[in-house]
MARLO-180728 format. One line per 8 residues: number of its first residue (from 1); for each residue x, y, z of N, C-alpha, C. Coordinates in steps of 0.02 Angstrom, whole numbers, padded with zeros to 5 digits. Layout:
NUM> X Y Z X Y Z X Y Z  ...
! end
This chain:
1> 06028 04708 05865 06022 04738 05801 05949 04749 05783  05929 04808 05761 05861 04821 05741 05847 04784 05678  05787 04757 05672 05764 04722 05611 05697 04750 05593  05687 04765 05528 05627 04790 05501 05603 04749 05441  05539 04742 05434 05513 04708 05374 05513 04757 05316  05534 04733 05259 05535 04772 05196 05480 04747 05151  05434 04792 05131 05381 04777 05084 05402 04796 05013  05363 04776 04965 05378 04787 04894 05392 04860 04880
9> 05351 04905 04901 05357 04976 04883 05422 05005 04905  05448 04986 04962 05512 05011 04985 05568 04984 04940  05566 04921 04925 05619 04891 04882 05618 04921 04811  05558 04934 04787 05551 04963 04720 05578 05036 04722  05561 05071 04775 05584 05141 04779 05659 05146 04781  05691 05099 04812 05765 05098 04814 05791 05086 04743  05759 05040 04707 05786 05019 04642 05767 05060 04582  05718 05105 04589 05695 05145 04532 05708 05219 04543
17> 05756 05244 04508 05772 05314 04514 05712 05360 04497  05668 05337 04456 05609 05377 04437 05555 05376 04489  05559 05334 04539 05509 05331 04590 05513 05393 04634  05458 05427 04648 05459 05488 04687 05486 05479 04758  05488 05416 04782 05512 05403 04849 05585 05376 04848  05615 05375 04791 05682 05347 04783 05733 05379 04831  05736 05446 04833 05784 05480 04874 05775 05464 04949  05711 05464 04971 05696 05448 05040 05716 05376 05059
25> 05702 05330 05013 05719 05260 05024 05795 05252 05026  05830 05282 04981 05904 05278 04981 05933 05308 05045  05907 05365 05064 05931 05400 05125 05920 05354 05185  05859 05328 05191 05844 05283 05246 05890 05223 05247  05898 05191 05188 05939 05130 05183 06011 05145 05202  06038 05201 05181 06107 05219 05195 06118 05233 05269  06068 05259 05304 06073 05274 05377 06053 05217 05422  06013 05171 05397 05989 05116 05438 06047 05064 05449
33> 06058 05049 05512 06115 05005 05530 06093 04936 05545  06029 04923 05542 06003 04857 05557 05996 04812 05496  05950 04763 05503 05938 04717 05449 05867 04721 05424  05858 04718 05359 05792 04714 05330 05774 04641 05319  05711 04624 05331 05688 04557 05322 05625 04558 05279  05621 04511 05233 05562 04506 05192 05550 04432 05175  05499 04421 05132 05482 04353 05112 05491 04351 05035  05501 04288 05011 05513 04282 04938 05458 04309 04895
41> 05393 04305 04912 05344 04336 04869 05353 04411 04860  05383 04444 04907 05398 04516 04901 05453 04526 04849  05502 04484 04851 05558 04486 04802 05531 04478 04732  05488 04429 04722 05457 04416 04657 05418 04477 04633  05376 04504 04679 05336 04564 04663 05380 04622 04647  05430 04636 04685 05474 04693 04672 05509 04687 04606  05533 04627 04590 05569 04615 04526 05524 04632 04466  05460 04621 04475 05413 04637 04423 05415 04710 04402
49> 05429 04753 04451 05426 04825 04439 05496 04857 04425  05548 04817 04429 05614 04844 04422 05645 04828 04354  05692 04871 04336 05730 04858 04273 05776 04798 04284  05800 04770 04229 05845 04710 04237 05904 04725 04281  05937 04783 04277 05994 04797 04320 05972 04806 04393  05918 04838 04405 05890 04845 04474 05872 04779 04503  05847 04733 04463 05831 04665 04487 05895 04630 04510  05949 04636 04470 06012 04607 04491 06038 04639 04554
57> 06033 04705 04559 06055 04737 04622 06016 04714 04682  05949 04707 04674 05909 04681 04729 05930 04612 04749  05937 04568 04700 05956 04498 04714 06025 04495 04746  06072 04538 04723 06139 04539 04750 06140 04563 04822  06089 04601 04844 06087 04626 04913 06063 04574 04963  06035 04520 04939 06006 04468 04982 06065 04430 05015  06058 04423 05082 06109 04387 05120 06152 04435 05159  06154 04497 05139 06191 04547 05176 06143 04583 05224
65> 06124 04642 05206 06079 04680 05250 06005 04662 05236  05994 04620 05187 05927 04598 05170 05920 04523 05178  05880 04501 05225 05866 04430 05235 05800 04413 05203  05796 04356 05170 05735 04333 05139 05714 04266 05171  05652 04264 05192 05625 04203 05223 05577 04171 05174  05585 04105 05164 05538 04069 05121 05477 04050 05159  05420 04058 05128 05357 04038 05159 05346 03965 05142  05346 03920 05193 05336 03851 05177 05264 03836 05155
73> 05260 03786 05110 05195 03769 05080 05145 03752 05136  05168 03721 05188 05120 03703 05241 05091 03764 05277  05117 03823 05263 05090 03885 05293 05038 03919 05247  05031 03892 05186 04983 03922 05140 04911 03929 05168  04888 03877 05206 04822 03886 05235 04817 03949 05282  04872 03964 05314 04875 04026 05357 04867 04085 05313  04902 04087 05255 04898 04142 05210 04826 04147 05182  04797 04091 05165 04727 04091 05140 04680 04119 05193
81> 04691 04103 05256 04649 04128 05310 04655 04205 05314  04715 04229 05309 04726 04302 05309 04694 04336 05251  04700 04308 05191 04668 04334 05131 04594 04335 05141  04566 04282 05167 04494 04278 05178 04469 04324 05231  04508 04331 05285 04490 04377 05339 04485 04450 05315  04528 04468 05267 04531 04537 05243 04506 04541 05170  04459 04497 05152 04435 04494 05082 04408 04562 05059  04376 04599 05104 04348 04664 05085 04403 04715 05071
89> 04465 04701 05086 04522 04747 05071 04566 04721 05016  04549 04664 04986 04586 04637 04929 04660 04625 04945  04672 04594 05000 04742 04580 05022 04768 04523 04975  04830 04534 04950 04858 04485 04903 04905 04436 04941  04929 04389 04903 04973 04336 04930 05036 04367 04962  05066 04415 04932 05126 04449 04958 05112 04482 05025  05057 04517 05030 05041 04551 05095 05024 04499 05148  04988 04445 05130 04975 04391 05179 05041 04360 05201
97> 05087 04355 05155 05153 04327 05173 05188 04369 05225  05181 04434 05218 05212 04480 05268 05178 04471 05337  05113 04463 05338 05079 04450 05400 05105 04386 05432  05113 04334 05391 05142 04271 05413 05212 04280 05441  05253 04319 05407 05322 04332 05429 05321 04367 05496  05279 04416 05504 05274 04452 05568 05252 04405 05624  05206 04361 05608 05182 04314 05661 05240 04267 05679  05278 04244 05630 05333 04197 05643 05392 04229 05681
105> 05407 04291 05667 05467 04324 05694 05453 04373 05752  05390 04395 05758 05374 04446 05807 05392 04517 05785  05417 04523 05724 05434 04589 05699 05370 04626 05680  05367 04689 05700 05308 04730 05685 05326 04793 05645  05388 04816 05647 05408 04875 05608 05411 04857 05535  05381 04899 05493 05379 04886 05420 05389 04947 05382  05429 04939 05327 05443 04992 05278 05397 04977 05218  05347 05018 05208 05295 05006 05156 05270 05070 05130
113> 05242 05068 05070 05203 05124 05043 05130 05109 05052  05113 05048 05069 05045 05025 05076 05020 05037 05146  05019 05099 05167 05003 05115 05235 04929 05101 05253  04886 05104 05203 04815 05091 05216 04804 05020 05237  04829 04973 05197 04821 04903 05214 04859 04884 05279  04919 04905 05285 04957 04886 05344 04937 04924 05407  04892 04972 05401 04862 05003 05460 04804 04958 05484  04776 04921 05439 04719 04877 05454 04739 04808 05476
121> 04789 04780 05439 04811 04713 05454 04835 04702 05525  04818 04646 05555 04840 04629 05621 04875 04560 05622  04920 04553 05670 04952 04489 05680 04902 04445 05717  04917 04380 05723 04871 04334 05755 04858 04353 05826  04904 04384 05860 04894 04403 05930 04858 04471 05936  04836 04499 05881 04800 04561 05881 04842 04624 05876  04907 04616 05881 04954 04672 05872 04950 04700 05804  04965 04765 05798 04966 04798 05734 05037 04808 05711
129> 05044 04826 05646 05111 04841 05620 05129 04911 05641  05194 04923 05651 05220 04990 05662 05247 05015 05596  05214 05065 05569 05235 05092 05505 05294 05139 05516  05351 05120 05489 05413 05157 05497 05416 05211 05444  05426 05273 05464 05431 05327 05417 05501 05327 05385  05502 05323 05319 05566 05320 05281 05567 05371 05226  05515 05411 05219 05514 05460 05163 05556 05522 05178
! end
């Protein structure tokens, strides 16, 4: 089964009808037969941008086609190292968490609107993310 990382922008686009990428995100989601994987900081960040009903819809989707991985506290130094490494790009905790997730799982395919940062970010082994077109 194909697995892709879901970033905040993709989850927000699915949940907000007013988002200009909503139709593309919905179309991709309806056609994708694999599993989306993300980290809890992305869920928190996405909920910040969603309406109460869309938050509920997002949370209800977890466990089905959307898997959420918790970032253990003992991995925070790794996130801090990523944030420090890319300090000139202002990488936030959520983005660093995705780098951690990719390092832990080996997943490189990502659904994101943040193509600039995820074109620059690298996994610990030097590999880059594969930006999946979903628009």
